[in-house]
C-alpha positions in Angstrom: -87.9 221.0 -139.4 -87.7 220.6 -135.7 -84.9 219.0 -133.9 -87.1 216.0 -132.9 -88.1 215.4 -136.5 -84.6 215.9 -137.6 -83.5 213.2 -135.1 -86.2 210.8 -136.3 -85.0 211.4 -140.0 -81.7 209.9 -139.3 -83.4 206.4 -138.1 -85.2 206.2 -141.3 -82.9 204.3 -143.9 -83.1 204.9 -147.5 -83.9 201.4 -148.4 -86.9 201.8 -146.2 -88.3 204.6 -148.3 -87.5 202.6 -151.5 -89.1 199.5 -149.9 -92.3 201.4 -149.4 -92.2 202.7 -152.7 -91.9 199.4 -154.2 -94.8 198.2 -152.2 -96.9 201.2 -153.3 -95.9 200.6 -156.8 -94.3 203.9 -157.1 -91.2 205.2 -158.8 -89.9 207.9 -156.5 -87.5 210.6 -157.7 -84.8 211.6 -155.3 -86.7 214.7 -154.2 -89.8 212.6 -153.6 -87.7 210.1 -151.5 -86.2 213.2 -149.3 -89.7 214.3 -148.8 -91.1 210.9 -147.8 -88.4 210.6 -145.4 -89.3 213.9 -143.8 -92.9 213.0 -143.7 -92.3 209.7 -141.9 -89.8 211.5 -139.3 -92.8 213.9 -138.8 -95.1 211.0 -138.2 -92.8 209.2 -136.0 -92.1 212.5 -134.1 -95.9 212.9 -133.6 -96.2 209.3 -132.3 -93.6 209.9 -129.6 -95.6 213.2 -128.7 -98.7 211.1 -128.3 -96.8 208.5 -126.1 -96.2 211.4 -123.6 -100.0 211.6 -122.9 -101.3 210.3 -119.7 -104.0 207.8 -120.8 -104.4 205.9 -117.4 -108.0 206.8 -116.8 -109.0 206.8 -120.3 -111.5 204.1 -121.3 -110.4 202.5 -124.7 -112.7 203.2 -127.7 -113.9 200.6 -130.2 -115.8 203.3 -132.1 -115.6 207.0 -132.2 -119.3 207.4 -131.4 -121.3 205.4 -129.2 -123.4 202.8 -131.1 -126.6 201.4 -130.6 -128.9 199.2 -132.8 -131.5 201.5 -134.1 -133.3 198.8 -136.3 -136.5 197.2 -135.1 -136.3 193.6 -133.8 -136.6 190.9 -136.6 -140.1 189.3 -136.4 -141.0 186.3 -138.5 -144.5 186.9 -140.1 -144.9 183.4 -141.5 -146.0 184.8 -144.7 -143.9 183.9 -147.8 -143.5 186.8 -150.1 -140.8 185.5 -152.1 -143.0 185.4 -155.4 -144.0 189.0 -154.8 -140.4 190.0 -154.5 -139.4 188.1 -157.6 -142.3 189.4 -159.7 -140.5 192.6 -160.6 -137.4 190.8 -161.8 -136.7 191.2 -165.6 -135.0 187.9 -165.6 -135.3 185.2 -162.9 -134.4 181.5 -162.6 -136.4 179.4 -160.2 -136.5 181.5 -157.0 -133.4 183.5 -157.9 -132.8 186.9 -159.8 -130.5 186.6 -162.8 -127.8 189.4 -163.0 -125.2 190.3 -165.6 -121.8 189.0 -164.4 -119.7 191.7 -163.0 -116.4 189.9 -162.2 -114.5 188.1 -164.9 -113.2 184.4 -164.2 -109.5 184.6 -163.4 
């Protein structure tokens, strides 16, 4: 464990680890709590390291890869093909597919 990580470890309270465990619905052993504290300290140390980077001339990203619409433009044809689309439905009600329920009512 580096000095920076050890320093970050001191600012993470035990109740913080326990609270995170409760939120995650985990029962942590004392060993797991120590490991979680060390892991979080490492993450905080890494964030501090990232803060040292000069990002002054770096454009913010909204996506990792540039995105563009690769689909064709929507064109209204004026033709109603709903009956053709519903023709293959095993069960239908008016102009809708009937499918089995997948979510129980609460």
